[in-house]
C-alpha positions, 0 to 999 in steps of 0.5 A, a space after each residue: 500500500 506504500 506505493 500510493 503514499 504520494 496521492 494520499 499526501 496530496 489529498 491530505 494537503 488539499 483537505 478543507 474539512 475544518 475550513 469553516 472552523 478555522 480562523 486561517 486558510 487550512 494549510 496541512 503541515 506534515 512530512 512522510 515517506 514510505 521509507 521513513 524509519 521514525 515517526 514523530 507524532 506531534 499535536 498540531 503545527 504551531 504558528 511558525 510551522 503554519 507560516 513556513 510550511 515546515 513542521 516544528 520550525 520553532 523553539 519547540 522543534 529545536 528542543 525536540 531535535 535535541 531530545 532526539 539527538 538529531 541534526 536539522 538535516 536528519 530531522 527534515 529528511 522525510 525519507 528517514 523521519 515522518 512528522 505527522 501531527 494529530 491535527 495537520 493545520 494550525 488550530 489557532 490560539 485560545 484566550 490565554 494565547 496558547 495553541 488550541 488543541 488539534 482538530 480531531 477530524 484530521 485523525 478521524 479522516 486520515 491517520 489510520 490510512 496514512 500510517 498504513 502507508 508507512 511500512 518501515 517505521 522502527 521507532 514512534 515518538 508520541 509528543 504530547 497527550 493527544 498523540 499518546 491518547 490516539 496511539 496508546 488507547 487504553 494503555 495511556 495513563 491518567 495524566 501525561 506525567 503518568 504516561 511519560 513516567 511509564 515510558 519503559 512499558 511502551 519501549 518493547 514496541 519501540 514507542 517513546 512518550 514525551 511531553 510537548 517540547 514547548 517552553 510552557 513545559 520547562 517547569 514540568 522538565 525541572 520537576 521530572 529530572 528522570 525524563 532527561 536522565 533516563 528516558 532521553 538517553 534510551 530515546 537517542 539510542 533508539 533513534 540512532 539505531 533506526 537511522 542507521 538501519 
């Protein structure tokens, strides 16, 4: 089924299912190739990603690349790393100035079919609660902290759970030093192995 990935991506990029609910023109931002070894399952593109059309093209992306131990060139090589958010378009801001949650319709309409077209995935990185909820289903913890703290429960499937790399989670990172001391070295090791395969 991977041979029809490009037409499927073209359909996603032309999607306007949520147009009436959005403050901007829909602009799906993702990258994928049937040869990708790593899946970064994020939440939704931020403002800069929406403007540039480049996923994680912001300080959160810089932090995520550091967590993964990859260069910009490696991260943006679609033949090696698929970046597929739960919502493909920038969802806008809430009243506090934070990004709104991803539009649910994207996952409902496109996600399963897209993942079926990525047969060579070796490592999956679930960035934030929306991706964790969709991918882990009933295995998810009651809170993001519980889910991420039990990361070893998922690594047998080469699945890693992380918070969103936003500056808003800096306090969370300080309160949970095990994330950088224990989880990230394992994540970086798995990423290196997957990129070398």
